[in-house]
C-alpha positions as CSV (number, residue, x, y, z in Angstrom):
1,M,-0.5,-0.6,-0.2
2,A,2.5,2.6,0.9
3,K,5.0,1.6,-2.0
4,L,1.1,2.7,-4.8
5,L,0.9,5.5,-2.4
6,V,4.8,6.3,-3.2
7,I,4.7,5.7,-7.2
8,I,1.4,7.7,-7.6
9,S,2.4,10.7,-6.0
10,I,6.2,10.3,-8.3
11,I,4.0,10.2,-10.7
12,I,1.9,13.2,-9.9
13,F,5.3,14.9,-9.1
14,M,6.5,14.0,-12.4
15,F,3.6,16.2,-14.3
16,S,2.9,18.5,-11.9
17,P,4.6,21.0,-14.4
18,I,2.8,19.7,-17.2
19,L,-0.3,20.2,-15.2
20,S,0.0,23.7,-14.2
21,A,1.8,24.4,-17.5
22,A,-2.2,23.3,-18.9
23,K,-4.3,26.2,-16.7
24,E,-2.2,28.2,-18.3
25,E,-4.4,29.4,-21.8
26,L,-0.9,31.0,-24.3
27,P,-2.3,32.5,-27.2
28,F,-2.0,30.9,-29.6
29,D,-0.8,32.0,-33.4
30,E,-1.6,30.1,-36.2
31,E,0.9,32.2,-38.7
32,A,3.5,31.9,-36.5
33,Y,3.1,28.2,-35.6
34,I,2.2,27.1,-39.8
35,K,6.1,29.1,-40.6
36,S,7.7,27.7,-38.0
37,A,6.6,24.5,-40.0
38,E,8.1,25.2,-42.9
39,T,11.3,26.6,-41.2
40,K,14.2,23.7,-41.8
41,K,16.1,23.5,-38.0
42,V,18.8,20.7,-37.2
43,L,19.5,20.8,-34.1
44,K,23.3,19.4,-33.4
45,L,24.3,17.7,-30.5
46,S,27.0,15.7,-29.3
47,L,26.8,11.9,-28.3
48,T,27.4,13.0,-25.2
49,E,24.9,16.3,-25.1
50,C,22.4,13.4,-27.0
51,S,22.7,10.9,-23.8
52,I,22.5,13.5,-20.8
53,Y,19.5,15.0,-22.9
54,T,17.5,11.7,-23.4
55,F,18.5,10.6,-19.6
56,E,17.6,13.9,-18.0
57,N,14.6,13.9,-20.1
58,N,13.9,9.8,-19.5
59,S,10.9,9.6,-16.9
60,A,11.4,5.4,-17.2
61,I,15.2,6.9,-15.4
62,K,14.3,9.2,-12.7
63,V,11.2,6.4,-11.4
64,E,14.6,3.2,-11.5
65,H,16.5,6.0,-9.6
66,L,13.7,6.0,-7.2
67,E,13.4,2.2,-7.4
68,P,16.4,2.0,-4.2
69,D,14.6,3.8,-1.8
70,L,11.2,2.1,-2.2
71,R,13.0,-1.0,-1.3
72,E,14.6,0.1,1.4
73,D,10.6,0.7,2.4
74,D,10.0,-2.3,1.8
75,V,12.9,-3.8,3.9
76,K,11.7,-1.3,7.2
77,I,7.6,-2.9,6.4
78,A,9.1,-6.1,6.7
79,Y,11.3,-5.7,10.1
80,S,8.4,-4.2,11.7
81,E,6.9,-7.8,11.9
82,F,9.6,-8.5,14.5
83,E,8.9,-5.3,16.6
84,P,6.9,-6.1,19.7
85,T,3.0,-5.6,20.3
86,L,1.4,-4.6,23.3
87,D,-1.9,-5.9,23.9
88,F,-4.6,-5.2,26.8
89,D,-7.4,-7.7,26.8
90,G,-9.8,-7.0,30.0
91,T,-13.2,-8.4,31.5
92,L,-15.4,-5.9,33.4
93,Y,-17.8,-8.3,36.2
94,D,-20.4,-6.6,38.5
95,S,-20.5,-8.5,41.5
96,T,-23.6,-6.5,43.2
97,I,-26.8,-8.8,44.3
98,L,-29.5,-6.6,43.6
99,S,-31.7,-7.5,46.8
100,T,-35.8,-7.9,47.1
101,N,-36.0,-5.8,50.5
102,R,-37.4,-2.8,50.3
103,L,-36.4,-1.5,53.5
104,A,-32.7,-2.2,52.6
105,S,-32.7,0.0,49.5
106,N,-34.3,2.9,50.4
107,E,-37.6,3.2,48.4
108,F,-40.2,4.1,50.5
């Protein structure tokens, strides 16, 4: 259960910039968009720069980076089974005896 909550919070954290950006409506310039499609843009990257860009923007790698922390939490949960517990149990008995004598019961 805790693992599921951690994974859900990671996903929410990763997509929060996208969700906040989606809420802001930016003006859309259709002509500029069409012109940008007509121009050919070439991004020149070295192999090292390409690798760095890939590692920085790959969400699977970011999730895998958190995997040791999740495993550590699983170990803590497993150790918790060996921790001492304290249980209380009790019974309450009523030992009063009801008298049938009207004089003894203060009722006149």
